[in-house]
C-alpha positions, 0 to 999 in steps of 0.5 A: 294130481293124484293118480287114480287106480281102476278100482278106487272109490274116485274112478267107480263114483265117477262111472256111477254119476255118468250113468246116472247121468245117462239113465235120467237123461234117457228116461226124460226123453222116452217120457218126452216122446210119450207125452209128445205122442199123446199131445199130438194125437189130440192136434191137428196142424195147420196145412201150411205147416211144413212138418215133413220138410221140417223133420227131414232138413233137420235129420239132414243137417245133423247127419251132416254134423255127425258125418263131419268128423268122420270125414275128418279122421279119414275113415272109410265111406261106410263109417261116413254113412253110419255116422251120418245115419245114426245123426239123421235118426237121432235128429229125426227121433228128437224132432218128430211131433215138435209142431204139435208140441209147440202148438200146445205149449205156445199161447193161443186163445180158447175156442168153443164150437159146435161140430157134426160127428161121425163114429167109426169102429175100429178107431185110430191105431194105437201103437204098431199092433192095436187100435182104439175101440172106437173113433170119433171124427171131429171137424176143426173149423180154424184148419179145415181138417178133420181129427179122429180121437180115440174113444170106446164103445161104452162112453159113446153109449153113455154120452149119445142118446136118441137125438144127439147129432152135435158135438159141443168142441173146446179147443186151444188154437194158435197160428200152428193149430189146434188142440182139442182140450175136451168134447161134450155131446148136446141135443140140438 
């Protein structure tokens, strides 16, 4: 086997390929993260879904998996804790919104139903520091829960007129939850 020098074209190409793969994987994960957050904002899960328990258990398992090599290497307790927390946080970030994505992707039936609505100002939070201009609360009969969708005043003023007291909701539903596909306001 030929030895490669530090500045050789083979070694440089290998570094570029590894860098490209890491950047592509990071970009794909960031894209998934925002896509899943968007889906999660329009999904309401069944009450019996153990969402928080799943996230914490997955994080703990991966934390232990990350900490075991550190323990076996005989390093300090501080580095073991760092490894555990790194695995925990990484797993938590990857598993976040997994139930909402599963409810969106798994097959189910498309249902349409009439629902009462409530408009709130301001709407649900977007990110850490901002909120939607308006929120639209819709009841979901499959889960016996309500969901707040993000909207704005101009859309609401356009769609809601005098005598409109209900909204027609189209949703995809399965055993995990309900994803709101769309809604239109109508006169009763």
